[in-house]
N, C-alpha and C positions, 0 to 999 in steps of 0.2 A: 504495499500500501505506500503511496506516495504522501510526504508530509505536508502537501498543500492540497488546495480545491481551485481549480479552473473556473472560469465561466466566459467563454467564447465572446467578444464584443463583434469583430469582424473577421474576414478572413486572414487577416495578420495583426490583431490585437487581442488580447484577453486579459481579464484581472485575474491576478492569482493572490490568494490567501492563506498566510501562515496563521495558524492557531498560536496563541502565548504559551499553550503547554506541550507544543510537539516537543517531541524528544529529539535532545541535542544531539544525539547521534545518527539520527537522520539526516542532519543538517550536516553533508559531506561535500568534500572537495567535487567539483563536476565539472564539466565543459559542454558548451552549446554547439550546432552544428550550423547556426547562423547567426551573426550580428542581432545583436537587440538593444533597443533602447528601453530602460527601466525607470519608471516614475514610480516613487515612494507617494502614495495617496494616504496613509495613516501607518501608525504604529511606532510606540516609544520603545526605546531602549536597545534597538535592534542595531547590529553591527553587518558590514559588507567588508571581505577581502579578496583583492585581486591576486594572483599567483606573484609573489615577490615583494609584495606590499604588506603595509601594516592593517590592521582593519580601521574602519572609516565608521563614524556614526552617521547611521541613517536619521534622514530629518525630512517631515511633509515637504513635499512639491521639488526633491531633489531629483535630478536626473541623472541615470549612470550609462554610458555607452560600454557595452560589453562584447567585444569583438568575438568572432568568430573563434573556436578552440582554443580559448583563453580559460585557464583554470581559475574558478571562484568559488566561494561559498558565502553563507550568511550564518550570525550568531543571533540565537533566541533573544528575545527582549520581554517585557512586561506586558505587554497587549499583544492583541492579535496585528500581523502585519500585513497590510494591502497594498498590490503593487500591480501596477498597468505595464502590460508588455507591449511591444509594438516591435515586430520583426521587420529588420529593413536590410 
């Protein structure tokens, strides 16, 4: 089972929600097959880390570009995390 729930918006965008009680062990390093623009809709205390970089705090309205094939992960926060993901 995936550690998130998706809701498709269009052919190239979706909303992804991670619950605040997700098992941290499920939030693993991974990479995607396409470039993504990720906008933080809401979530408190969550962090994002790209390969070979320090984790950064995620803030509402922040937009991240995640290039295809780049390892990355998130760290659990204190509230649910909602992201809008656009495939580019």
